[in-house]
BAFI-3210 file (N, C-alpha, C; in Angstrom, 3 decimals, decimal comma, padded with zeros to 6 digits):
// residues 187
n [1|2|3|4|5|6|7|8|9|10|11|12|13|14|15|16|17|18|19|20|21|22|23|24|25|26|27|28|29|30|31|32|33|34|35|36|37|38|39|40|41|42|43|44|45|46|47|48|49|50|51|52|53|54|55|56|57|58|59|60|61|62|63|64|65|66|67|68|69|70|71|72|73|74|75|76|77|78|79|80|81|82|83|84|85|86|87|88|89|90|91|92|93|94|95|96|97|98|99|100|101|102|103|104|105|106|107|108|109|110|111|112|113|114|115|116|117|118|119|120|121|122|123|124|125|126|127|128|129|130|131|132|133|134|135|136|137|138|139|140|141|142|143|144|145|146|147|148|149|150|151|152|153|154|155|156|157|158|159|160|161|162|163|164|165|166|167|168|169|170|171|172|173|174|175|176|177|178|179|180|181|182|183|184|185|186|187]
n.u [-001,490|000,633|002,264|005,407|004,892|002,361|002,455|001,498|001,302|000,811|-000,027|000,030|002,477|003,413|006,279|008,624|007,234|006,672|004,853|004,819|004,480|004,069|005,739|006,899|007,487|009,325|009,526|012,137|013,866|016,665|019,092|020,656|020,407|018,081|014,744|013,748|012,218|012,329|011,818|010,526|009,898|007,882|007,998|005,148|004,646|006,976|007,721|010,020|011,853|012,869|014,892|014,134|014,842|013,226|013,144|011,663|008,359|008,458|006,871|005,063|003,858|000,802|-000,697|-003,753|-005,501|-007,749|-009,515|-011,114|-013,716|-013,499|-014,245|-012,492|-012,562|-011,519|-008,586|-007,435|-005,446|-003,586|-004,180|-005,552|-008,871|-011,006|-013,970|-015,824|-017,532|-019,566|-020,532|-020,376|-018,508|-015,904|-012,455|-009,241|-006,270|-002,754|-000,263|002,103|001,204|-000,488|001,275|002,881|000,542|-001,030|-000,585|-002,266|-004,915|-008,226|-010,798|-013,756|-013,233|-013,347|-011,653|-009,490|-008,744|-006,406|-006,647|-005,339|-006,146|-007,840|-006,218|-005,234|-003,342|-002,353|-003,057|-004,740|-004,287|-006,054|-004,973|-004,764|-005,602|-007,900|-007,273|-007,312|-005,544|-004,003|-002,092|000,054|002,634|002,273|002,643|005,216|005,190|007,499|009,352|011,218|013,145|012,810|011,763|009,161|007,479|006,159|006,300|003,551|001,168|-001,052|-004,351|-003,848|-001,398|000,731|003,451|003,642|004,832|003,615|002,260|003,058|000,780|-001,288|-003,445|-004,261|-006,905|-007,609|-008,610|-006,723|-005,366|-003,521|-000,823|-000,687|001,410|003,902|003,583|003,272|002,076|-000,831|-002,780|-005,325|-008,530|-011,477|-014,280]
n.v [-025,425|-024,137|-023,498|-021,968|-020,798|-019,778|-017,478|-014,251|-010,686|-009,552|-011,987|-014,265|-016,180|-019,156|-019,659|-021,636|-021,536|-018,830|-015,924|-014,490|-011,837|-011,471|-009,042|-008,301|-010,075|-012,039|-013,934|-015,765|-016,863|-018,086|-018,247|-020,473|-023,162|-023,942|-022,504|-019,857|-018,185|-014,957|-013,237|-010,564|-010,470|-009,724|-009,831|-010,436|-009,941|-008,667|-006,798|-006,831|-006,909|-009,145|-010,580|-013,404|-016,416|-018,797|-022,076|-022,688|-023,882|-025,022|-026,154|-024,153|-023,200|-021,722|-019,176|-019,081|-016,359|-014,054|-011,427|-008,668|-006,271|-003,225|-000,405|002,469|003,882|005,592|006,998|006,111|007,187|005,243|002,884|001,935|002,030|-000,129|-001,049|-003,876|-004,162|-005,960|-007,327|-005,416|-005,584|-004,408|-003,824|-003,495|-002,171|-002,254|000,469|-000,475|-002,532|-001,203|000,623|002,496|003,027|004,632|007,231|007,625|007,046|008,042|009,127|007,156|005,964|003,356|000,333|-002,538|-005,174|-007,585|-010,899|-013,731|-016,765|-015,506|-013,528|-010,198|-009,020|-007,023|-003,756|-003,133|-000,775|001,367|002,030|004,815|007,778|010,365|013,538|016,540|019,549|020,967|022,767|024,978|026,917|030,045|029,876|031,218|032,809|033,206|031,484|028,837|027,214|024,884|023,087|023,656|022,780|022,577|022,064|020,544|020,071|017,485|016,472|014,291|014,761|014,109|015,045|016,227|016,752|019,303|021,016|024,483|026,147|025,234|025,687|026,033|023,921|022,691|019,705|016,813|014,051|011,339|009,089|005,977|004,249|005,546|008,162|010,243|013,123|012,993|014,439|017,032|016,869|016,893|018,863]
n.w [-002,549|-005,077|-008,231|-009,181|-011,544|-011,304|-009,820|-008,651|-008,291|-004,974|-004,018|-001,268|000,268|002,035|003,419|004,878|007,336|007,623|006,595|003,397|001,120|-002,330|-004,050|-006,485|-009,565|-011,890|-014,752|-016,002|-018,803|-019,608|-022,299|-022,084|-019,968|-017,243|-016,867|-014,630|-011,790|-010,706|-007,753|-005,660|-002,414|000,469|003,953|005,760|008,469|009,629|007,699|006,282|003,255|000,719|-001,920|-003,844|-005,558|-007,521|-008,962|-012,133|-012,198|-009,692|-006,705|-004,461|-001,255|-000,733|001,273|003,106|002,752|003,925|002,641|003,847|003,481|004,990|007,102|007,912|011,022|013,220|014,868|017,946|019,506|020,278|018,822|015,587|014,584|012,958|011,152|010,350|007,362|006,833|009,186|011,155|013,166|015,277|014,847|016,219|015,127|015,342|015,256|014,061|012,461|010,665|009,541|006,924|005,634|007,167|006,394|004,291|004,828|005,556|007,813|007,841|005,425|002,952|003,006|002,403|004,589|005,271|006,493|008,271|009,421|011,294|012,291|011,893|009,114|007,283|005,854|002,915|000,468|-001,846|-005,268|-005,567|-003,679|-002,699|-001,407|000,650|000,350|003,096|003,934|002,276|000,787|-000,961|-004,468|-006,405|-009,459|-011,088|-010,032|-010,814|-009,948|-008,573|-010,329|-010,852|-008,798|-005,438|-001,874|-000,175|002,436|003,174|004,396|006,116|007,149|005,634|003,564|000,321|-003,087|-005,130|-008,061|-008,717|-008,954|-007,298|-004,459|-000,890|000,317|-002,035|-003,662|-004,210|-006,096|-004,913|-005,292|-003,719|-003,564|-003,789|-002,972|-004,786|-006,496|-008,461|-009,757|-009,975|-008,386|-010,065|-009,411]
ca.u [-000,205|000,663|003,616|005,963|004,293|001,065|002,665|000,927|001,581|-000,179|-000,261|000,734|003,077|003,860|007,630|009,303|006,429|006,421|004,014|005,510|003,629|004,801|005,705|007,231|007,997|009,777|009,876|013,360|014,223|017,955|019,390|021,273|020,020|016,635|014,027|013,579|011,357|012,965|010,780|010,795|008,810|007,903|007,481|003,904|004,690|008,074|007,840|011,324|011,748|014,035|014,813|014,216|014,742|012,676|013,184|010,345|007,554|008,566|005,649|005,159|002,630|000,124|-001,390|-005,155|-005,655|-009,142|-009,560|-012,420|-014,001|-013,623|-014,292|-011,642|-013,347|-010,737|-007,317|-007,748|-004,232|-002,615|-004,554|-006,436|-010,097|-011,687|-015,252|-016,162|-018,720|-020,611|-021,149|-020,209|-017,541|-014,797|-011,128|-008,234|-005,001|-001,622|000,417|003,098|000,465|-001,005|002,491|002,801|-000,848|-001,618|-000,443|-003,189|-006,296|-009,048|-011,940|-014,907|-012,751|-013,489|-010,386|-009,487|-007,782|-006,121|-006,607|-004,928|-006,592|-008,421|-005,225|-005,035|-001,968|-001,962|-004,097|-004,556|-004,717|-006,325|-003,789|-004,700|-006,621|-008,172|-007,082|-007,380|-004,319|-004,311|-001,140|001,095|003,051|001,868|003,647|005,638|005,153|008,809|010,219|011,294|014,338|012,454|011,091|007,742|006,702|006,357|005,786|002,195|000,759|-002,453|-005,094|-003,308|-000,099|001,724|003,910|003,869|005,215|002,514|002,574|003,014|-000,542|-002,281|-003,552|-004,915|-008,323|-007,805|-008,556|-005,770|-005,244|-002,157|-000,469|-000,405|002,641|005,081|003,247|003,373|000,877|-001,330|-003,632|-006,417|-009,827|-012,497|-015,457]
ca.v [-025,432|-023,555|-023,547|-020,641|-020,219|-019,191|-016,329|-012,982|-009,639|-009,546|-013,324|-014,506|-017,504|-019,667|-020,216|-021,977|-021,123|-017,428|-015,424|-013,563|-011,340|-011,244|-007,649|-008,275|-011,339|-012,020|-015,206|-015,617|-018,058|-017,790|-019,001|-021,723|-023,555|-024,021|-021,264|-019,624|-017,064|-014,040|-012,529|-009,691|-010,807|-008,927|-010,517|-009,781|-009,536|-007,735|-005,784|-006,999|-007,281|-009,869|-011,133|-014,859|-017,011|-020,135|-022,775|-022,658|-025,064|-025,481|-025,997|-023,281|-023,235|-020,446|-019,009|-018,741|-014,986|-013,568|-009,982|-008,180|-004,844|-002,590|001,052|003,060|004,752|006,649|006,664|006,402|007,592|004,150|001,935|002,356|001,256|-000,448|-001,743|-004,800|-003,654|-006,968|-007,660|-004,238|-005,883|-003,453|-004,438|-002,505|-002,524|-001,482|001,322|-001,268|-003,291|-000,246|001,094|003,678|003,222|005,697|008,481|007,685|006,685|009,095|008,584|006,656|005,451|001,930|-000,310|-003,963|-005,611|-009,015|-011,710|-015,112|-017,483|-014,555|-012,517|-009,180|-009,030|-005,730|-002,955|-002,934|000,542|001,501|002,606|006,288|008,323|011,801|014,264|017,986|020,242|021,766|023,854|025,153|028,297|030,513|029,626|032,417|032,477|033,204|030,506|027,536|026,533|023,548|022,270|023,962|022,160|023,100|021,130|020,798|019,109|017,064|016,346|013,237|015,183|013,700|016,157|015,801|017,845|019,637|022,141|025,824|026,834|024,726|026,412|025,266|023,629|021,984|018,230|016,244|012,596|010,952|007,703|005,400|003,438|006,358|009,526|011,225|013,896|012,493|015,427|017,660|016,197|017,833|018,856]
ca.w [-003,246|-006,414|-008,789|-009,348|-012,760|-010,934|-008,934|-009,019|-007,309|-003,905|-003,506|-000,028|000,293|003,312|003,214|006,127|008,471|007,645|005,487|002,531|000,056|-003,580|-004,480|-007,907|-010,030|-013,307|-015,306|-016,786|-019,591|-020,223|-023,521|-021,702|-018,626|-016,968|-016,583|-013,184|-011,440|-009,781|-007,031|-004,547|-001,464|001,716|005,113|006,161|009,860|009,973|006,676|005,611|001,840|000,213|-003,274|-003,780|-006,882|-007,549|-010,249|-012,780|-011,954|-008,302|-005,926|-003,277|-000,458|-000,605|002,553|002,964|003,217|003,772|002,534|004,242|003,290|006,301|007,112|008,926|011,855|013,898|015,557|019,331|020,209|020,202|017,784|014,519|014,738|011,719|011,351|009,276|006,673|006,743|010,474|012,046|014,247|015,258|015,000|016,505|014,537|015,921|014,306|013,326|011,445|009,648|008,871|006,117|005,166|007,984|005,652|003,193|005,243|006,130|008,541|007,079|004,114|002,789|002,679|002,618|005,565|005,048|007,700|008,145|010,626|012,224|012,717|010,849|008,609|006,715|005,259|001,462|000,035|-003,273|-005,934|-005,370|-002,804|-002,836|-000,153|000,544|000,767|004,292|004,055|001,247|000,577|-002,273|-005,513|-007,136|-010,880|-011,693|-009,354|-011,494|-009,480|-008,043|-011,318|-010,937|-007,736|-004,096|-000,873|000,345|003,451|003,004|005,662|007,008|007,623|004,663|002,728|-001,074|-004,016|-006,023|-008,944|-008,077|-009,039|-006,346|-003,174|000,212|000,119|-003,297|-003,529|-005,161|-006,127|-004,492|-005,484|-002,409|-003,612|-003,624|-002,469|-005,855|-006,925|-009,723|-010,432|-009,227|-008,453|-010,650|-008,561]
c.u [-000,361|002,103|004,097|005,411|002,991|001,246|002,065|001,290|000,436|-000,441|000,581|001,187|003,456|005,192|008,274|008,582|006,167|005,631|004,758|004,563|004,510|004,615|005,923|007,686|008,357|010,157|011,085|013,669|015,554|018,195|019,974|020,885|018,547|016,044|013,884|012,682|012,062|011,869|011,329|009,611|009,000|007,288|006,284|004,003|005,763|008,232|009,183|011,114|013,033|013,792|015,007|014,037|014,227|012,931|011,798|009,639|007,633|007,272|005,938|003,801|002,046|-000,621|-002,850|-005,378|-007,068|-009,098|-010,967|-012,531|-014,268|-013,636|-013,395|-012,460|-012,553|-009,441|-007,511|-006,512|-003,169|-002,930|-005,455|-007,667|-010,760|-012,973|-015,512|-017,490|-019,868|-021,301|-020,954|-019,301|-016,340|-013,501|-010,142|-006,910|-003,886|-000,985|001,458|002,400|-000,045|000,176|002,294|001,414|-001,522|-001,529|-001,519|-004,662|-006,970|-010,234|-013,086|-014,526|-012,915|-012,125|-010,539|-008,408|-007,658|-005,984|-006,109|-005,227|-007,106|-007,493|-005,076|-003,558|-001,514|-003,171|-003,775|-005,133|-005,131|-005,084|-003,634|-005,830|-006,745|-008,055|-007,093|-006,059|-004,674|-003,304|-000,157|001,418|002,530|003,002|003,955|005,788|006,547|009,719|010,171|012,503|014,035|011,680|009,600|006,886|007,033|005,825|004,381|001,862|-000,730|-003,062|-004,618|-001,970|001,049|002,128|004,243|004,306|004,047|002,952|002,364|001,627|-001,571|-002,237|-004,179|-006,367|-008,611|-007,688|-007,656|-005,787|-003,769|-001,957|-000,054|000,876|003,897|004,825|003,314|002,023|000,486|-002,231|-004,663|-007,691|-010,834|-013,764|-016,684]
c.v [-024,863|-023,735|-022,111|-019,980|-019,497|-017,918|-015,067|-011,949|-009,660|-010,916|-013,555|-015,968|-017,854|-020,343|-020,398|-021,450|-019,631|-016,982|-014,337|-013,149|-011,034|-009,782|-007,537|-009,696|-011,237|-013,408|-015,007|-016,930|-017,737|-018,667|-020,365|-022,026|-023,525|-022,635|-021,142|-018,411|-016,216|-013,241|-011,575|-009,937|-010,012|-009,758|-009,755|-009,244|-008,472|-006,612|-005,866|-007,476|-007,995|-010,272|-012,648|-015,377|-018,444|-020,762|-022,787|-023,973|-025,624|-025,227|-025,133|-023,322|-021,848|-020,372|-018,640|-017,386|-014,520|-012,045|-009,506|-006,653|-004,234|-001,079|001,526|004,073|005,947|006,082|007,071|006,810|006,500|003,218|002,603|001,438|001,128|-001,187|-002,631|-004,368|-004,666|-007,230|-006,566|-004,539|-004,924|-004,194|-003,319|-002,996|-001,608|-000,620|000,542|-002,041|-002,387|000,335|002,412|003,974|004,340|007,074|008,686|007,357|007,843|008,444|008,301|006,142|003,912|001,357|-001,807|-004,265|-007,137|-009,714|-013,104|-015,814|-016,520|-013,460|-011,498|-009,139|-007,663|-005,070|-002,795|-001,613|000,483|002,128|004,125|006,722|009,829|012,451|015,779|018,569|021,148|022,933|023,804|026,639|028,763|030,311|030,935|032,047|032,392|032,151|029,174|026,779|025,107|022,724|022,520|023,245|022,819|022,082|021,553|019,709|018,797|016,771|015,250|013,618|014,822|014,915|015,607|016,997|018,058|020,788|023,492|026,449|026,337|025,497|025,508|025,088|022,861|020,480|017,685|014,709|012,275|009,457|007,090|004,569|004,281|007,794|010,595|011,892|013,362|013,478|016,004|016,827|017,223|017,730|019,351]
c.w [-004,647|-006,939|-008,952|-010,630|-012,453|-010,103|-009,538|-007,930|-006,269|-003,327|-002,239|000,024|001,744|003,103|004,577|007,355|008,584|006,446|004,733|001,414|-001,171|-003,952|-006,004|-008,274|-011,471|-013,690|-016,223|-017,509|-020,277|-021,471|-023,207|-020,258|-018,404|-016,680|-015,060|-013,011|-010,374|-009,113|-006,010|-003,616|-000,168|002,826|005,632|007,598|010,138|008,943|005,920|004,189|001,408|-001,240|-003,158|-005,198|-006,725|-008,911|-010,805|-012,509|-010,526|-007,539|-004,699|-002,575|-000,349|000,724|002,271|003,586|002,887|003,731|002,825|003,959|004,643|006,120|008,227|009,692|012,460|014,467|017,023|020,155|020,152|019,022|016,741|014,569|013,363|012,017|010,106|008,660|006,679|008,085|011,541|013,262|014,103|015,577|015,228|015,965|015,080|014,842|013,478|012,204|010,312|008,867|008,129|005,559|005,966|007,304|004,611|003,571|005,939|006,868|007,581|005,681|004,118|002,300|002,783|003,625|005,380|006,383|007,364|009,453|011,692|012,712|011,606|010,434|008,153|006,153|003,770|001,057|-001,438|-003,941|-005,738|-004,423|-003,057|-001,491|-000,413|001,068|001,946|004,453|002,876|001,131|-000,760|-003,283|-006,248|-008,603|-011,499|-011,104|-010,079|-011,041|-009,007|-009,042|-011,396|-009,908|-006,409|-003,123|-000,397|001,361|003,219|004,361|006,603|007,606|006,684|003,808|001,344|-001,894|-004,990|-006,936|-008,226|-008,006|-008,014|-005,012|-002,121|-000,128|-001,163|-003,042|-004,641|-005,018|-005,864|-004,689|-004,137|-002,404|-003,303|-003,156|-003,517|-006,107|-008,279|-010,473|-009,491|-009,395|-008,996|-009,836|-009,255]
res [m|a|t|t|n|d|l|k|n|g|m|v|l|n|l|e|g|q|l|w|q|v|q|e|f|l|h|v|k|p|g|k|g|p|a|f|v|r|t|k|i|k|n|v|m|s|g|k|t|i|d|k|t|f|n|a|g|t|k|v|e|t|a|n|v|d|r|r|d|m|q|y|l|y|h|d|g|t|d|y|v|f|m|d|s|s|d|y|e|q|v|m|l|s|p|q|l|v|g|d|a|s|n|y|i|l|e|n|q|q|l|q|v|a|f|h|d|g|t|p|l|y|v|e|l|p|p|a|v|e|m|t|i|t|h|t|e|p|g|l|q|g|d|r|s|s|g|g|t|k|p|a|t|v|e|t|g|l|e|i|q|v|p|l|f|l|d|e|g|v|r|v|r|v|d|t|r|n|g|d|y|l|g|r|v|k|e]
***
């Protein structure tokens, strides 16, 4: 058990028998009336996101979530295969469980997978990943109609917007929260 004052991003709560992960929280102390905590929580199983308000100091049940370091091995056509780095046990995760993380994971990449009572819940991505541009059109120097960016496809098939001067084969850093280009990787 924890109080709403202890909430942190990424914390998993057990509310009414379902697991919810805290995405955002804000402690609010209005000039008149009691303090409260406004949260945005995501259902771990369905992916549904809701806004929920708690009174300040209210007790909430936290879920026991075990985060394991795992290595992504390959996609076998239907499932994603991960290997536990400590005991080399392989775990197969469904595409629904991996979700949008599939756009950012590369073979042999180290990630964290969250488990609750032995059941995999979700894949935790690092804030940014490095990927190679596999396809992009040549950027025309005089073309500024698009704000100086052009579409580029990276090795996972994700399409991102990059500056005009980048070509195929360049390694770039990509934000895993929104798919934004963060910069070139210096080699």
